[in-house]
C-alpha positions as CSV (number, residue, x, y, z in Angstrom):
1,M,-85.8,18.3,72.1
2,E,-88.7,20.5,71.2
3,E,-89.7,21.2,74.8
4,Q,-86.5,22.5,75.8
5,R,-86.1,24.6,73.1
6,K,-89.6,26.3,73.8
7,R,-88.2,26.2,77.3
8,E,-84.8,28.3,76.2
9,I,-86.7,31.0,74.2
10,K,-89.0,31.4,77.3
11,V,-86.2,31.6,79.4
12,G,-84.6,34.4,77.0
13,I,-87.8,36.2,76.5
14,T,-88.1,36.2,80.3
15,V,-84.5,37.9,80.8
16,I,-85.0,40.6,77.9
17,V,-88.2,41.4,79.7
18,G,-86.1,41.7,82.7
19,I,-83.7,43.9,81.6
20,A,-86.1,46.0,80.0
21,I,-87.9,46.6,83.2
22,L,-84.6,47.2,84.9
23,L,-83.7,49.6,82.6
24,G,-86.8,51.3,82.9
25,G,-86.8,51.3,86.7
26,I,-83.1,53.0,86.6
27,S,-84.3,55.8,84.2
28,Y,-87.5,56.1,86.2
29,F,-85.9,56.8,89.5
30,K,-82.6,58.3,88.4
31,G,-83.9,60.7,85.5
32,L,-81.9,58.7,82.9
33,S,-82.7,58.0,79.6
34,L,-81.6,55.9,76.7
35,T,-82.9,58.1,73.8
36,K,-82.9,61.6,75.0
37,T,-79.7,63.8,74.4
38,T,-77.6,65.7,77.3
39,H,-74.5,68.1,77.6
40,M,-72.6,69.1,80.7
41,I,-72.5,72.4,82.0
42,R,-69.9,73.7,85.2
43,M,-70.9,75.5,88.0
44,R,-68.7,77.1,90.6
45,F,-69.4,77.6,94.2
46,E,-67.8,78.9,97.3
47,A,-68.7,75.0,99.1
48,S,-70.2,71.8,98.2
49,G,-72.7,72.2,100.8
50,G,-73.0,68.2,101.1
51,L,-73.6,67.9,97.2
52,Q,-73.1,64.7,95.7
53,E,-72.9,62.7,92.5
54,N,-76.2,62.0,90.9
55,D,-77.8,64.4,93.0
56,P,-80.7,66.2,90.9
57,V,-80.6,69.4,89.0
58,T,-83.5,71.4,88.5
59,L,-84.2,74.5,86.4
60,N,-86.7,76.7,88.3
61,G,-87.9,73.3,90.3
62,V,-88.2,71.1,87.1
63,K,-85.7,68.4,86.8
64,I,-83.5,68.7,83.8
65,G,-80.6,66.7,84.7
66,A,-78.0,65.4,87.7
67,V,-75.0,66.2,89.1
68,H,-72.0,64.6,87.3
69,S,-68.7,65.2,89.4
70,V,-68.2,67.4,92.4
71,E,-64.0,68.4,92.7
72,I,-62.1,70.9,94.4
73,E,-60.7,73.8,92.4
74,G,-58.3,76.0,94.6
75,E,-60.4,77.3,97.0
76,T,-63.8,76.8,95.4
77,V,-65.6,73.7,94.3
78,L,-66.3,72.9,90.6
79,V,-69.5,71.2,89.7
80,E,-70.1,69.4,86.6
81,A,-73.8,68.4,85.8
82,E,-75.4,66.5,82.8
83,I,-78.5,68.6,81.6
84,D,-81.0,67.6,79.5
85,E,-80.5,69.3,75.4
86,R,-84.0,70.0,75.5
87,Y,-84.1,72.9,78.1
88,T,-82.1,76.3,77.6
89,I,-80.2,78.1,80.2
90,A,-79.8,81.7,80.1
91,S,-76.4,83.2,80.3
92,D,-77.4,85.1,83.3
93,A,-79.0,81.7,85.3
94,V,-77.8,81.4,88.6
95,P,-76.9,78.0,90.2
96,V,-78.0,77.7,94.0
97,I,-77.1,74.4,96.4
98,R,-80.4,73.9,98.5
99,M,-81.7,71.5,100.6
100,L,-83.6,68.7,98.6
101,E,-86.0,67.7,101.5
102,L,-86.2,68.3,105.4
103,M,-84.6,65.1,106.3
104,G,-81.6,65.3,104.1
105,G,-80.3,65.3,100.6
106,K,-79.0,68.0,98.1
107,K,-79.8,69.6,94.9
108,V,-79.1,72.2,92.3
109,D,-81.7,74.7,91.5
110,I,-80.4,76.7,88.6
111,E,-82.8,80.1,88.8
112,Q,-83.3,80.9,85.1
113,G,-82.2,84.5,84.2
114,K,-83.8,87.4,82.1
115,S,-81.3,87.2,79.3
116,P,-82.4,86.3,75.7
117,V,-79.0,84.8,75.3
118,P,-78.4,81.5,75.9
119,H,-75.6,80.0,78.2
120,D,-72.3,79.0,76.9
121,P,-71.5,75.5,77.9
122,H,-67.7,76.1,77.6
123,R,-68.4,78.8,80.5
124,V,-68.5,78.3,84.2
125,L,-71.7,79.6,85.7
126,P,-71.0,81.2,89.2
127,G,-73.3,80.2,92.0
128,R,-74.1,80.2,95.7
129,V,-75.0,78.1,98.7
130,D,-78.3,78.5,100.5
131,P,-78.0,77.7,104.1
132,D,-79.7,74.5,105.3
133,I,-80.7,73.5,108.8
134,A,-77.2,72.9,110.4
135,G,-76.1,76.3,108.6
136,A,-79.6,78.2,109.9
137,L,-79.0,76.8,113.5
138,G,-75.2,78.0,113.4
139,M,-76.7,81.5,112.0
140,L,-78.9,81.4,115.2
141,G,-76.2,80.7,117.6
142,D,-74.0,83.7,116.2
143,L,-77.4,85.9,116.2
144,R,-78.1,85.1,119.7
145,E,-74.3,85.7,121.0
146,R,-74.5,89.1,119.2
147,V,-78.1,89.5,120.8
148,D,-76.5,88.6,124.1
149,S,-73.6,90.9,123.7
150,L,-75.7,93.8,122.8
151,A,-77.9,92.9,126.0
152,R,-75.0,93.2,128.0
153,K,-73.8,96.5,126.4
154,S,-77.2,98.0,126.7
155,G,-77.2,97.2,130.2
156,D,-73.7,98.7,130.7
157,F,-75.3,101.9,129.1
158,L,-78.3,102.2,131.6
159,D,-76.4,101.7,134.5
160,H,-73.7,104.7,133.3
161,T,-77.0,106.4,132.6
162,N,-78.5,105.7,135.6
163,T,-75.4,107.1,137.8
164,I,-75.1,110.0,135.7
165,V,-79.0,111.1,136.3
166,G,-78.2,110.4,140.0
167,D,-75.5,112.7,140.1
168,T,-77.0,115.9,141.5
169,A,-73.5,117.7,141.0
170,L,-73.4,116.7,137.5
171,I,-76.9,117.6,137.0
172,G,-76.6,121.1,138.5
173,A,-73.6,121.9,136.3
174,L,-75.4,120.9,133.3
175,R,-78.2,123.0,134.2
176,E,-75.6,125.9,134.5
177,S,-74.2,125.6,131.3
178,V,-77.6,125.4,129.6
179,E,-78.5,128.9,131.4
180,H,-75.2,130.3,130.2
181,L,-75.9,129.4,127.0
182,R,-79.3,130.9,126.8
183,T,-78.0,134.0,128.4
184,A,-75.0,133.9,125.8
185,S,-77.9,133.4,122.7
186,R,-80.0,136.1,124.2
187,E,-77.2,138.7,124.3
188,L,-76.0,137.6,120.9
189,D,-79.5,138.3,119.7
190,A,-79.8,142.1,121.2
191,M,-76.2,142.8,119.8
192,L,-77.1,141.8,116.4
193,V,-80.2,143.7,116.5
194,R,-78.5,147.1,117.9
195,N,-75.9,146.7,115.1
196,R,-78.2,145.4,112.0
197,G,-77.7,148.6,110.7
198,N,-73.9,149.0,111.1
199,I,-73.8,145.6,109.9
200,D,-75.8,146.6,106.7
201,E,-73.4,149.8,106.3
202,T,-70.5,147.9,106.6
203,A,-71.7,145.4,103.9
204,E,-72.4,148.0,101.3
205,N,-69.1,149.8,102.0
206,V,-67.4,146.7,101.4
207,A,-69.2,146.3,98.4
208,R,-68.7,149.8,97.2
209,L,-65.4,149.3,97.5
210,S,-65.2,146.4,95.6
211,R,-66.7,147.9,92.7
212,R,-64.1,150.8,92.7
213,G,-61.4,148.4,93.2
214,A,-62.7,146.7,90.1
215,Q,-63.1,149.7,88.2
216,A,-59.4,151.1,89.1
217,V,-58.3,147.8,88.0
218,D,-60.1,148.5,84.6
219,E,-58.8,151.9,84.1
220,L,-55.5,151.3,84.9
221,Y,-54.9,148.0,82.9
222,P,-54.6,149.8,79.3
223,R,-51.8,152.3,81.3
224,L,-50.0,149.2,83.0
225,S,-50.1,147.5,79.3
226,S,-48.6,150.4,77.8
227,G,-45.7,150.6,80.3
228,I,-45.0,147.0,80.2
229,D,-44.7,147.6,76.5
230,K,-42.2,150.4,76.9
231,V,-40.4,148.3,79.3
232,E,-39.8,146.1,76.7
233,K,-38.8,148.4,74.1
234,L,-36.6,149.8,76.5
235,A,-34.9,146.4,77.1
236,E,-34.6,145.7,73.6
237,R,-32.8,149.2,72.7
238,A,-30.3,148.1,76.0
239,D,-29.8,145.0,74.6
240,S,-28.8,147.0,71.4
241,L,-26.6,149.2,73.0
242,L,-24.7,146.4,75.2
243,A,-24.5,144.9,71.8
244,D,-23.0,147.9,70.2
245,V,-20.4,148.4,73.5
246,D,-19.7,145.0,73.0
247,G,-18.4,145.6,69.8
248,I,-16.5,148.6,70.9
249,V,-14.5,146.5,73.4
250,S,-14.0,144.2,71.3
251,D,-12.5,146.7,68.7
252,V,-10.3,148.3,71.3
253,R,-9.0,144.9,72.6
254,R,-7.9,144.0,68.9
255,S,-6.4,147.6,68.5
256,R,-8.8,148.7,65.6
257,G,-11.4,151.1,64.6
258,V,-11.9,154.6,65.9
259,Y,-12.4,154.1,69.3
260,H,-8.9,152.6,69.6
261,S,-7.5,155.7,67.9
262,I,-9.1,158.1,70.4
263,V,-8.4,155.8,73.3
264,T,-4.6,155.6,72.5
265,D,-3.9,159.3,70.9
266,T,-3.0,161.2,73.7
267,T,-3.1,164.2,72.1
268,L,-6.8,164.0,71.0
269,A,-7.3,162.8,74.3
270,R,-6.2,166.1,75.9
271,R,-8.2,168.0,73.4
272,L,-11.2,165.9,74.4
273,E,-10.4,166.6,78.2
274,T,-10.2,170.6,77.1
275,I,-13.6,170.7,75.3
276,T,-15.3,168.7,77.8
277,V,-14.0,171.3,80.6
278,K,-15.4,174.1,78.3
279,L,-18.7,172.9,77.8
280,D,-19.0,172.2,81.6
281,S,-18.2,175.4,82.0
282,V,-20.8,176.9,79.3
283,A,-23.3,174.7,81.2
284,S,-22.4,176.1,84.6
285,I,-23.0,179.6,83.0
286,I,-26.4,178.7,81.4
287,M,-27.5,177.2,84.7
288,Q,-27.0,180.1,86.8
289,G,-28.9,182.6,84.2
290,Q,-26.1,184.5,83.2
291,M,-26.3,183.6,79.7
292,R,-29.1,182.9,77.1
293,I,-28.6,180.9,74.3
294,K,-31.4,180.9,71.7
295,L,-31.9,178.4,69.3
296,R,-33.6,178.7,66.3
297,L,-34.8,175.5,64.3
């Protein structure tokens, strides 16, 4: 009975030691720990690049956690990672999906920023995906196609150039055009030399005329201002006269006032007509020089 109990104790100790060794191995190979505290951060990429759960997360090359989930969200990929709280990530840090090793595997390498403000776990860090071998080969393929296209276009350009160079008529026409341009340039230079004095004199005359125009404007400005003031006063008087005429017309229409009496009294109208005729006769005599009138004030 005693031997059986000892055997059971040994078995229990062995099982406990085995579990401890198993947990230690898992912690060593997966980067997990039963004692350290962690927190979640979220990162957004245009593509996953083959990233999977439990892939390592490093900070400037140092492992600080592991990928917890990789999910599609709209046209982007949202990655959640479990990070050791002992490490501080700057608010301007940039996560990058890179190759873990040459033969395969992926990791998230966080490039630490320079901001003193730590990253807010509630904010999503925008990241990018570095091309792997397959992506690099694809880029090389695209580059090769572009180089081939450029080579073909360069060949066509050289063919056209050779055709143009071999066309003697075209070359002769180009030479003739260049010679005409040279002749025209020499004639223009000679004309400028001959007319240099006239050009300078014309420029001086234009400058003098401009100065005189400015001076004339300065001299006429006060007169123009005075004339404008007089016109404004005349317009005010005209408005007043029109108002008086409107009043007279109104009185005549309403059969009241002196002007109504003048208009309706025929005897007074005949007298006024007689006086007007006499005044007109006197004015005619004065204009003809037959009579002098001296007015003494």
